[in-house]
N, C-alpha and C positions, 0 to 999 in steps of 0.2 A: 255522425261525426261524433262520435263520444269513443271511448279510450283515447279519443282525439276530441271531438269534436264536438255535436251538439248527435242529436236523434240519429240525423245523417249523419252529423258531422259526426258523429262517432266515427265511424267506419273512411269515410269521407277522408276525416282528418288526419284518422290515423296513417290515409295514403301521404294524405299533402305533408306528413312531419317525416316524413321517410321519404319523399322525392317526387313524389307523382307529382302534387301540384307545385314546382317546383318557382323563386325568385322572378327568376327568367321569364317566366309568364305573365308578368305584371303586366297593363298595359299603362303606353305612354302617356300622359295629356293629355296631345294632339288624335293619343286614341279611342277616345273618351265622350264626342259631344254630343249632345242633347238630342231628344229624336220625337216620335209624335205621343211619347208612352210617358218618361219622363228627362230629369235633368240626369248629373252625373257627379260624382266625386271619386274623381279617377285614381293608380296605384294606390289603393288600399290592399292589400292582399288578403283575403279569409278575413273578410272583417263580420265575424260570426255571431259576436256580443255586442250590442249598441248602448251608451247608457250615457242620459243628458243629465250634466252636471246641475244639480241647482241652483235657484238666484245665477247662472254664471252663463258668459255663451258660450258655456266649450261641452263638446259631446264627445263620450273615452270610446276609441270601440277595438275590444279581445283584436289581436294579428297572430291570428292562431295557424304558424306557420315554420318550414323546418329552421334548427340553428345553419348560421346566426341570426337568431332573432331582431338584432336589434331593438332590445327592451322588453317584445312583450305588449304594446298597448299602440296604439294610433289618438293624436289631438287632432281636435275636429274644430276649428274655428267656426261657429254657424252663420258668425256675420260674412263669412268673406266667402265659406266653403272652402279651404285651404286643408290640409290633413299633412299630420308628419307623424313620424315612428316617434317614438319615446320614449328612454329607459328609466326606469326611475334609481334609487338610489341604493346600491346595496348594500355600503360597508359598513349599515348599526348594525349594534351588536342584538342577538333577539329577544325583544323584551321577555318578562320571567312568565308571564299567562300561558307561553308559549314554548315554556323550556324544555317541551319534550319533541323539539324539532332541532332535525341534524345540523341546523346552521345555514343560509344562506347560497341559496340556485348560483353556480357560476353564469359568466353572462352567458350561454349559449345553451342554457337549462332552464329553460323560464320560456312559455309562450302563454299567453293567456284565451284562455278557450269563457266560463264562461265570466262574466263580473256583476259583482254587486255593491251597496252603498249602504256603509252603519253610519246617519250622518246624523253630526257630532252636535254642542248647543253655538259654537262659536263657526270659527273659520277651518279648522281642522276637521275633515271624516275619517272614517277606515273604509277600505276597498277591498271586497274578498275578490280573487280570482281562482277557478281551477287550471292548474299545472297536469302535463303531462309528460314533462320534458324531465328526464331525470329521475325521475319517482310523480304519482299519482299523488298531488296534495293538492290545498289549498293553501296560497299565500295569501299575509296577511297586508299591505301597506297602508297608512299614515298619506291622504288626501288632504293638501296643503293649498288653498281657493283664494287666500288674500293677497297675494302676488301677482302679478303682470299675466302669467299663465297658472292654471294648478299643478306642482308637482308632490310624486310621488317617491316615497322611501320606505323600504322594505322595514317592516318588525318583524316575521315571523313567517310558521308557514306550520300545519298539522296536516301530517300522512297520513292518507284516510285506509282503513282496514284493506285484508286480501283482496275481499270478496266486494268490493265497492269501485264502479268504474262511474268516479263522476263526472257529473256532466251542468248541471246549471247550479248555482249555491244562493243564499238568501237568508241576513242576518235574520236574529229572532232574538226576544227581551234577556238581556242576561247576560250577554256577550259572547254568547253561543250564534250557532249555525243552523241551518239547512242543507243538504246534499241530496242531490236527485243520482242515485245510483241506474243509467239504462239497461243494466245488465249487468248481471256478476261474473267477473272475471275469472272466480274459480270452477263455474259451469262454460263445458266446452261448446252445450247445447246454446248457449244464449242468445247468439244475434237472431241462430237457427227460429228463434221462440219470437223474436220481434220482429220478425217478417212476417209472420204469420197473424200476428196479431196474440201468440200466448205472454202467461205473464213472465214477466222476465225482470224489473225493476224494482226498489222501493227506492224508500227514503230516510238518509241517515239522518242522525241528530249530533252534533257535539256541542259537548257543554263546557264552559273550566271548569275543572276537580272533578267533571264526575266523565269525561271520554266520550267516547263513541256508542252508539245505543239506534236501534233499528224504532222510525217512528211507527208504531203502530196503523194496522186497514191502508197502510199504501203500498200495498206488493200489486204493481198493475205490467201493465206491457209496456217496455220501455218506455221509464220514466224520463220525461228532458225536464222539462220549464217548471220555475218551484219561484211562487209569489208566497209573502205570507201579508194579512190584515193589517189593515193597523192598529188595530187591540193584539195584534201577536197573537188571537187565538185561532183562528184560522192559516189551514194551505189551499196552496191554490198550484194544483200539478199538471202541467200536460203528459198523457199515456201517446206516444206517438206510432208505439203498435197499434192501438185501440179509437186511435183517431179522439181523442177527447179529451174534456178536462172534468179532472176529478176534484171536487171541495171536501176538503177533511178539518175536522176539529183539532186541533192541538191542545195538550197537557187534560184533556180532558174523558173521564170512563166512567161510560164507556163510549164510542168516541163513535161522531156519526160520519157519515160519510153519503155525497151526493155525485151523479154521473152526468153531463152534459156531453151531449154527441156532436158533433162538429161537423160532422158530414163526409163531404170528401177533400181531408187535407189531415195531413201528418202535422200534430202542432208541434215547435218547436220553442222558443225562447217566451218569456208573457216580460211583460211589461204595465205599472200603472200609467195611466196619462192623468192630467190633471183634475178633471172629473171622475175620476173614483176606477174611470170602468178597465179591465180587464184587455190590455191588446195582446193580442196571441195574436203570434206569425208560422206558417208551415208551406211544407211545397205538397204539393195537390196532383201526385203522381203515385204510379205502384211504387212500393219497395224496392224490385228488381232493376228500376229504371234512376230512380234516386240516387242509390248505391253504388250507379253505373258511372254516376259525378267521380267517385273517388279517382277515376281514371284516367281526368279531362284537368285542361287549366280552366275554365269555366264551365258551370251548372247551367244545363239549359230548359231544367223542367221548369215547370207553369207553382204557381203556390198564389196563395191567399191571407189579407191581413184582416182580424177577425176582432172587434171589441165586444166584448162580453161582461156586461151590466152583474156587478158582485151579489145583488142581494136578489133579484128577480133573475139575474142568472140569462137573462134575453141576449141574444144575438144580432149583432150588424156587420154586414159584407165591406168595410172599407175599401177594399181591394182581391178583384178576382183579376191576376195576370197569366196568361198562358207560357212564358216565359220566351226565351229565346236566344241567340249567338251572343247579343250584349246583356242579358243578365236574367237568371234563373236561380232555380235553390236559396227561397228568402230565407231564412233562418230568425230572421228578429228586425223587430221595426219602432220603432219614434216618433213620438210627435214635436215636432217642430215649426215652431209661431204655426202658417196655414200648414204646411207637410206633410206627408209622412215619409220618413229616411229610414232605411228600408235596403239593413245589410245580408250577406251569403256565405255560407260557411264554404263556397267550391266559385273564385272568380274572383279579378284586382279592382272592383268599386262597389259604390254606394248609391243606392237610387233612391231621389227624391224626386217626389210623388206629391203633386198637387190635389189638397181636399177641394171636393167640390166646396163652397160656402150656402 
């Protein structure tokens, strides 16, 4: 789904953005009742990444669809399960820290792929979003949560280097951020390498005043999801192609690297739960089946959601689903109360699975 979506999202997203899976296929609210596996939030097209906004009842989802995107995000009320598309305010001037940004995107030139929050001390936070429409960039927004519902105001962008195929983003100390590059846009064989588990990607870092650099020791197979430890000293990166979690030191020389095999799953996005564990979601199918979802309005491949202890690196399987015409191809999960909410790079709903007590 990159270059437009996420691991898988990379290609599927590309096709989705160009019209292969258009908004016309979105299910109506009466089309997705609960079944024996899950309940659903309807009318959310390609919610590739999910983010629970801390200390609020709100969930933000990326809206990875072709133009018109109607804002690029979905806002979901966890109290009612209702969802609607939301558009940021793009009228504010560019903040000085992002002076090299060519300006705000047009209304049809933004769709959120990977998303992440840098929390502030008060009610205003920063939201980062990977964008593939019009330009390959990280778009930055102020996220205000003091009102009745969250409000997004664009404040700047950082255009990625020509080689970077941005997928996921995470803030790091000092005002910068790290971005996974699923492949290398200047390498004509980058997708073929990812399909067979070959080295195809890396992690790039942007810092105010310093610009872009490659994070040493991060050349993996189809770098996809990313998270940063609370102290900012470790990166957690999923290798979609090699089906692994990579744990890398950040800012240390020599760097350290641990690899955790995740089994029969191509891991996508990473979220951190309240207990500190990493919630990793991915597709459990051969790469050819996953990429075939690019030509369908809904992906039917199986998926898993794993919880990984960031210290012991032990793994617990929370969900192992076969996928169906109803829902499949999961790319992200978050915990909401006693449920797991699961998004997909190709589909028209978010699935809600009850966690066992």
